[in-house]
TIKEDO-612112 format. One line per 5 residues: number of its first residue (from 1); their letters; for each residue x, y, z of C-alpha. Coordinates in Angstrom, 2 decimals, padded with zeros to 5 digits. Layout:
<pts>
NUM	a	X:Y:Z | ...
</pts>
This chain:
<pts>
1	mtqpw	131.84:-001.78:-084.34 | 135.41:-003.00:-084.56 | 136.50:-004.79:-087.74 | 138.64:-007.96:-087.67 | 142.36:-007.56:-088.09
6	kegta	143.43:-007.34:-091.73 | 146.89:-007.93:-093.11 | 148.72:-004.63:-093.61 | 146.53:-002.64:-091.22 | 148.51:-003.07:-088.00
11	tplag	151.69:-004.68:-086.72 | 151.18:-005.14:-082.96 | 154.24:-007.42:-082.75 | 156.53:-004.95:-084.53 | 160.10:-005.30:-083.26
16	hrvvi	159.19:-008.08:-080.81 | 160.85:-011.40:-080.13 | 158.26:-014.18:-079.78 | 158.84:-017.63:-078.28 | 156.28:-020.18:-079.52
21	veddr	155.86:-023.22:-077.28 | 154.00:-025.80:-079.37 | 154.61:-029.53:-079.79 | 152.57:-029.86:-082.99 | 154.87:-028.94:-085.89
26	tmamv	152.05:-027.83:-088.21 | 150.47:-025.59:-085.57 | 153.91:-024.17:-084.74 | 154.43:-023.24:-088.39 | 151.00:-021.57:-088.50
31	aesic	151.82:-019.62:-085.32 | 155.15:-018.50:-086.80 | 153.42:-017.28:-089.95 | 150.84:-015.35:-087.93 | 153.49:-013.72:-085.75
36	rklga	155.43:-012.58:-088.82 | 152.27:-011.12:-090.35 | 151.80:-009.14:-087.13 | 155.34:-007.78:-087.42 | 157.42:-010.04:-085.15
41	rttvv	161.14:-009.40:-085.53 | 162.22:-012.83:-084.28 | 160.36:-016.11:-083.67 | 161.72:-019.07:-081.73 | 159.84:-022.39:-081.72
46	cadga	160.14:-024.77:-078.76 | 158.58:-028.23:-078.93 | 158.45:-028.93:-075.21 | 158.70:-027.36:-071.77 | 162.41:-028.05:-071.36
51	aaaea	163.28:-026.25:-074.59 | 161.00:-023.37:-073.65 | 162.58:-022.99:-070.22 | 166.03:-022.97:-071.82 | 165.04:-020.37:-074.42
56	laapg	163.39:-018.10:-071.87 | 166.16:-018.35:-069.30 | 169.03:-017.93:-071.77 | 171.08:-014.72:-071.40 | 171.12:-012.17:-074.18
61	eatdi	168.12:-011.03:-076.18 | 164.97:-010.67:-074.08 | 161.69:-012.31:-075.05 | 158.67:-010.02:-075.42 | 155.82:-012.51:-076.02
66	vlldm	155.37:-016.21:-075.23 | 152.68:-018.16:-077.11 | 152.22:-021.08:-074.74 | 150.39:-024.25:-075.74 | 148.89:-025.46:-072.46
71	mlgag	149.03:-029.14:-073.49 | 152.53:-030.30:-074.51 | 152.43:-034.02:-075.14 | 152.88:-035.62:-071.73 | 153.53:-032.22:-070.14
76	dgiaa	151.65:-028.95:-069.78 | 152.19:-025.22:-069.96 | 152.19:-024.69:-066.20 | 155.01:-027.16:-065.73 | 156.96:-025.53:-068.56
81	lrgld	157.20:-022.31:-066.54 | 157.70:-023.87:-063.12 | 161.45:-023.38:-062.94 | 161.45:-019.79:-064.21 | 161.79:-016.72:-062.02
86	atrlt	158.77:-014.50:-062.72 | 160.67:-011.43:-061.53 | 163.20:-011.92:-064.32 | 160.82:-012.85:-067.13 | 159.44:-009.60:-068.54
91	aeiip	157.64:-011.35:-071.41 | 153.86:-011.39:-071.67 | 152.47:-014.94:-071.78 | 149.52:-015.78:-074.02 | 148.10:-019.28:-073.40
96	vsasd	146.76:-021.08:-076.48 | 144.66:-024.21:-076.01 | 141.55:-026.19:-076.87 | 141.11:-027.28:-073.24 | 138.11:-026.68:-070.95
101	prvld	137.80:-022.87:-070.47 | 137.37:-023.28:-066.70 | 140.63:-025.22:-066.50 | 142.37:-022.51:-068.56 | 140.98:-019.78:-066.29
106	aavrl	142.42:-021.61:-063.29 | 145.79:-021.86:-065.05 | 145.77:-018.12:-065.82 | 144.99:-017.26:-062.20 | 147.76:-019.55:-061.02
111	lagrg	150.38:-018.06:-063.35 | 149.32:-014.50:-062.52 | 149.48:-015.34:-058.83 | 153.06:-016.51:-059.32 | 153.95:-013.12:-060.78
116	frvhs	153.84:-013.83:-064.52 | 152.25:-011.35:-066.91 | 149.65:-013.62:-068.44 | 146.78:-012.85:-070.82 | 143.40:-014.50:-071.00
121	piakp	143.73:-017.69:-073.09 | 143.17:-017.94:-076.84 | 141.04:-020.85:-078.01 | 142.56:-022.90:-080.81 | 142.82:-022.57:-083.75
126	ltadk	145.10:-019.55:-083.46 | 144.36:-016.73:-085.93 | 145.92:-013.33:-086.55 | 142.72:-011.63:-085.38 | 142.62:-013.57:-082.10
131	laral	146.29:-012.83:-081.40 | 145.92:-009.15:-082.26 | 142.98:-008.88:-079.87 | 144.89:-010.64:-077.10 | 147.86:-008.32:-077.54
136	daaph	145.59:-005.30:-077.25 | 144.25:-006.39:-073.84 | 146.22:-005.79:-070.68 | 147.75:-008.91:-069.11 | 146.85:-010.18:-065.66
141	hctlg	149.81:-009.80:-063.35 | 150.74:-009.86:-059.70 | 152.72:-006.79:-058.67 | 155.65:-008.06:-056.66 | 157.58:-006.23:-053.99
146	haaeg	160.50:-005.29:-056.22 | 160.91:-004.04:-059.75 | 161.13:-006.57:-062.52 | 164.28:-006.61:-064.58 | 163.95:-004.37:-067.61
151	qpsae	161.64:-001.81:-065.99 | 162.57:001.81:-066.81 | 164.25:003.83:-064.07 | 162.38:006.36:-061.94 | 164.36:009.14:-063.64
156	rlaaa	163.32:007.94:-067.10 | 159.68:007.65:-066.04 | 159.70:011.15:-064.50 | 161.15:012.54:-067.72 | 158.47:010.74:-069.74
161	iaade	155.70:012.29:-067.64 | 157.22:015.76:-067.89 | 157.59:015.48:-071.67 | 154.02:014.16:-072.14 | 155.36:010.95:-073.66
166	ivpwf	152.73:009.05:-071.66 | 149.54:009.91:-073.50 | 145.84:009.02:-073.25 | 144.19:006.54:-075.57 | 140.47:006.00:-075.47
171	qpqrc	138.22:002.94:-075.61 | 134.48:003.46:-076.17 | 131.88:002.22:-073.73 | 128.58:001.68:-075.52 | 125.00:001.14:-074.41
176	artgr	124.49:-002.63:-074.48 | 121.06:-002.25:-076.10 | 121.42:000.64:-078.56 | 125.13:000.58:-079.33 | 125.52:004.31:-078.71
181	iisve	128.76:005.60:-077.23 | 128.06:006.76:-073.68 | 131.58:007.19:-072.38 | 135.24:006.32:-072.94 | 137.85:004.75:-070.73
186	vlarw	141.22:006.48:-070.68 | 144.14:004.09:-071.15 | 147.78:005.08:-070.77 | 150.21:004.56:-073.65 | 153.89:005.48:-073.63
191	adadr	155.17:006.85:-076.94 | 158.77:005.78:-076.32 | 161.31:006.94:-078.91 | 163.23:003.66:-078.77 | 160.53:000.98:-078.36
196	glltp	157.50:002.62:-079.96 | 154.05:002.69:-078.38 | 154.15:000.76:-075.10 | 151.17:-000.65:-073.18 | 150.83:-000.16:-069.39
201	awfip	152.40:-003.50:-068.52 | 155.77:-002.02:-069.45 | 155.67:001.04:-067.21 | 152.82:001.03:-064.65 | 154.67:-001.27:-062.18
206	gleqs	157.65:001.10:-062.29 | 155.43:004.12:-061.74 | 153.81:002.48:-058.73 | 157.12:001.42:-057.19 | 158.75:004.82:-057.71
211	gliap	155.82:006.82:-056.33 | 155.12:008.45:-059.71 | 151.71:006.90:-060.36 | 149.83:009.88:-058.87 | 151.46:012.61:-061.00
216	mterl	151.11:010.41:-064.09 | 147.40:009.90:-063.38 | 146.77:013.63:-062.93 | 148.71:014.53:-066.08 | 146.91:011.84:-068.06
221	ldqaa	143.54:013.09:-066.80 | 144.48:016.65:-067.80 | 145.38:015.54:-071.33 | 142.25:013.39:-071.64 | 139.93:016.14:-070.38
226	salar	141.53:018.59:-072.80 | 141.01:016.18:-075.69 | 137.38:015.52:-074.78 | 136.71:019.24:-074.39 | 138.03:019.79:-077.92
231	lgaaa	135.73:017.03:-079.13 | 132.68:018.68:-077.61 | 132.23:016.32:-074.67 | 130.88:019.16:-072.53 | 127.94:019.58:-074.91
236	lplgl	127.41:015.92:-075.74 | 128.15:015.21:-072.83 | 130.47:012.22:-072.85 | 131.59:010.29:-069.79 | 135.21:009.54:-068.98
241	sinis	136.62:006.70:-066.88 | 140.19:006.46:-065.64 | 142.07:004.16:-063.27 | 143.31:005.50:-059.96 | 145.59:003.63:-057.56
246	aptla	144.49:003.05:-053.98 | 147.58:004.65:-052.37 | 146.89:007.83:-054.36 | 143.56:008.17:-052.53 | 145.40:008.76:-049.25
251	dpdlp	146.44:012.24:-050.49 | 144.19:014.71:-048.58 | 144.30:017.32:-051.36 | 143.52:014.90:-054.19 | 139.77:015.59:-054.71
256	erlea	140.34:019.34:-055.01 | 143.17:018.89:-057.53 | 141.15:016.47:-059.64 | 138.13:018.78:-059.64 | 140.33:021.70:-060.69
261	iitah	141.74:019.69:-063.59 | 138.28:018.75:-064.85 | 136.59:022.11:-064.47 | 139.50:023.90:-066.16 | 138.43:022.17:-069.37
266	glapr	134.74:022.93:-068.98 | 133.79:019.42:-067.87 | 131.80:018.49:-064.76 | 132.93:016.00:-062.07 | 129.78:013.92:-062.74
271	qvtfe	131.22:013.12:-066.18 | 134.28:011.43:-064.64 | 134.40:007.99:-063.03 | 137.51:006.78:-061.22 | 138.12:003.04:-061.39
276	itesa	139.66:001.14:-058.47 | 140.62:-002.49:-058.87 | 138.85:-004.96:-056.63 | 142.16:-006.01:-055.07 | 143.10:-002.44:-054.11
281	vlanp	144.15:-002.13:-050.49 | 145.68:000.43:-048.19 | 147.57:-000.15:-044.97 | 144.88:001.97:-043.29 | 141.40:001.04:-044.66
286	lllle	140.01:004.28:-043.23 | 142.18:006.25:-045.66 | 140.68:004.32:-048.57 | 137.19:004.96:-047.24 | 137.97:008.67:-046.77
291	gtarl	139.46:009.00:-050.25 | 136.54:007.33:-052.00 | 133.91:009.16:-049.95 | 135.50:012.54:-050.69 | 135.64:011.81:-054.43
296	rlhgf	131.92:011.09:-054.32 | 131.25:014.26:-052.31 | 133.00:016.24:-055.04 | 130.63:014.70:-057.60 | 132.87:012.07:-059.21
301	glaid	131.72:008.55:-060.00 | 133.51:005.54:-058.53 | 133.81:002.11:-060.18 | 134.98:-001.19:-058.77 | 137.10:-002.61:-061.60
306	dfgtg	137.80:-006.24:-062.54 | 134.92:-007.38:-060.33 | 135.06:-011.08:-059.50 | 138.84:-011.47:-059.59 | 139.59:-010.65:-055.94
311	wssld	138.66:-012.08:-052.58 | 136.78:-009.24:-050.88 | 134.17:-008.31:-053.49 | 131.04:-008.19:-051.36 | 132.76:-006.41:-048.48
316	qlrtl	134.11:-003.78:-050.88 | 130.62:-003.20:-052.25 | 129.18:-002.93:-048.76 | 131.71:-000.47:-047.35 | 132.80:001.79:-050.24
321	pftel	130.52:004.28:-052.07 | 130.72:002.81:-055.57 | 128.46:003.99:-058.40 | 129.55:001.44:-060.99 | 130.60:-002.21:-061.20
326	kidrs	132.83:-003.46:-064.03 | 132.60:-007.19:-064.66 | 135.96:-008.70:-065.50 | 136.38:-010.04:-069.03 | 137.09:-013.54:-067.71
331	fvsga	133.36:-013.88:-066.93 | 132.29:-012.45:-070.31 | 134.47:-014.39:-072.73 | 132.58:-017.46:-073.95 | 129.60:-016.81:-071.67
336	padpa	126.93:-017.58:-074.33 | 128.12:-021.20:-074.40 | 129.04:-021.53:-070.72 | 126.16:-022.06:-068.23 | 128.40:-021.30:-065.22
341	rrvil	129.41:-017.92:-066.60 | 125.81:-017.07:-067.47 | 124.68:-017.78:-063.91 | 127.49:-015.63:-062.48 | 126.70:-012.78:-064.89
346	astvt	122.97:-012.86:-064.15 | 123.45:-012.86:-060.38 | 126.06:-010.11:-060.55 | 123.83:-007.83:-062.63 | 120.87:-008.40:-060.31
351	mahgl	122.97:-007.67:-057.22 | 124.58:-004.56:-058.73 | 121.28:-003.08:-059.87 | 119.80:-003.84:-056.47 | 122.56:-001.68:-055.01
356	gltvv	121.87:001.10:-057.52 | 125.06:000.53:-059.52 | 125.63:000.87:-063.24 | 127.00:-002.39:-064.73 | 129.77:-002.37:-067.33
361	aegve	130.97:-005.60:-068.97 | 134.59:-005.67:-070.14 | 136.16:-007.72:-072.90 | 133.05:-008.02:-075.09 | 134.21:-009.38:-078.45
366	teaer	131.25:-011.07:-080.14 | 127.68:-010.18:-081.05 | 126.52:-013.26:-079.14 | 128.14:-011.90:-075.97 | 126.55:-008.47:-076.49
371	tllaa	123.11:-010.02:-077.04 | 123.41:-012.08:-073.86 | 124.64:-009.14:-071.79 | 121.85:-006.88:-073.04 | 119.29:-009.55:-072.20
376	lgvdl	120.72:-009.86:-068.69 | 120.41:-006.10:-068.18 | 124.05:-005.02:-068.46 | 124.14:-001.26:-069.03 | 127.39:-000.69:-070.90
381	iqgwl	129.79:-002.87:-072.86 | 133.46:-002.34:-073.50 | 135.78:-004.37:-075.70 | 136.79:-004.99:-079.28 | 133.19:-005.29:-080.43
386	sgrpt	132.45:-001.71:-079.37 | 135.83:-000.31:-080.35 | 139.51:-000.93:-079.71 | 141.66:001.65:-077.88 | 142.55:004.56:-080.13
391	dadal	144.15:008.00:-080.02 | 142.28:011.30:-079.83 | 142.22:011.87:-083.60 | 140.64:008.49:-084.32 | 138.19:009.05:-081.46
396	aalld	137.18:012.36:-083.04 | 136.33:010.60:-086.31 | 134.34:007.96:-084.41 | 132.36:010.60:-082.52 | 131.70:012.56:-085.70
401	aeras	130.18:009.44:-087.25 | 128.17:008.85:-084.07 | 126.79:012.40:-084.09 | 125.94:012.23:-087.77 | 123.80:009.14:-087.21
406	qrhsa	122.20:010.40:-083.99 | 121.84:014.16:-084.61 | 118.09:014.07:-084.06 | 118.29:012.05:-080.83 | 118.46:013.36:-077.25
411	phtrp	122.01:013.66:-075.85 | 123.22:011.05:-073.37 | 124.80:011.78:-070.03 | 126.80:009.69:-067.60 | 124.62:009.79:-064.45
416	dgpse	124.92:007.70:-061.32 | 122.00:005.31:-061.74 | 121.89:002.34:-064.11 | 118.39:003.12:-065.34 | 119.57:006.48:-066.72
421	rt	122.66:005.13:-068.46 | 120.76:003.41:-071.22
</pts>
């Protein structure tokens, strides 16, 4: 299981400029200290919304991270961002508050809907471990119709794909009951020479807008399959999940190309699950249906990702041939102490299993959450508790330790049905 962040072990804010919006001077000083421990290059403290708006809108050095206190004296964090243009603010926003979690969830959805890159909120008091975990998770964002300022050019992105600068990282998915690694999700990271290791928020929108998301996905899958083959995934066997964009599914030759990539490394299509976000749409719904059906005919698994965050969940489940449902982390975080979340989780698991789907819970960070999810019948868990995203070398060490402790047990597979996944 993942260990808490320790000073000197990682600097996720390395080289970043952080704006801290906090009206309590003591808490602001604590936040500054934490950001510096995590490697922040510059910290700017703003005591109210007006100062924050001025700091974020000022020309010159761009802000990378905003730590936003959602209660600012007589004001609030939503109002502090009201006058800002989300298309020009490339910073990732991390709300920090002691407010009602349901109110904070509503605020996150609102800010994401307005186009801001906003993370799930951090409950006060702020700690280095909480901030490091938040930075590791992808922000919620609304992809707008034009590129945000600061996005790399199409030429730069094409060069990055060709040079294999965009590389796969892996996050374990473990059995909720036994803790064994069943599969890994492939996550894209860009090893940029100038800015270091970049998370998808910095380059996925540009790839989508420039039409390069499909070649990037195929190249990433090729690298990931090669890495897993070297790690013995064909004999284990280990499952692999990877995101795929809805427009990519309209390509009539896609299933054949994906199958060729996988089989070239000695893996089977049944070991691979493609994840589609719940909000995915195509201008022609029949193309989406055709693309998903053909992936299933070729033996691939199909997951509906971020379940519960869109508006057409039940219709998607009814019409598309999914094999897996991934519960969004917003329903997992704090669920042991939140009756509303527990009810939603229980009903979702029952529905999914009734449809023959494997259930994966994302964003699992505490043992209390794992215990609850296992009791509710969730099949797999993913999150910092089961392992943070890591490169292929670190994954190899993790799998070696797993094999050493389980060498006398039967190997696990990644089949279609939930009953076989655990």
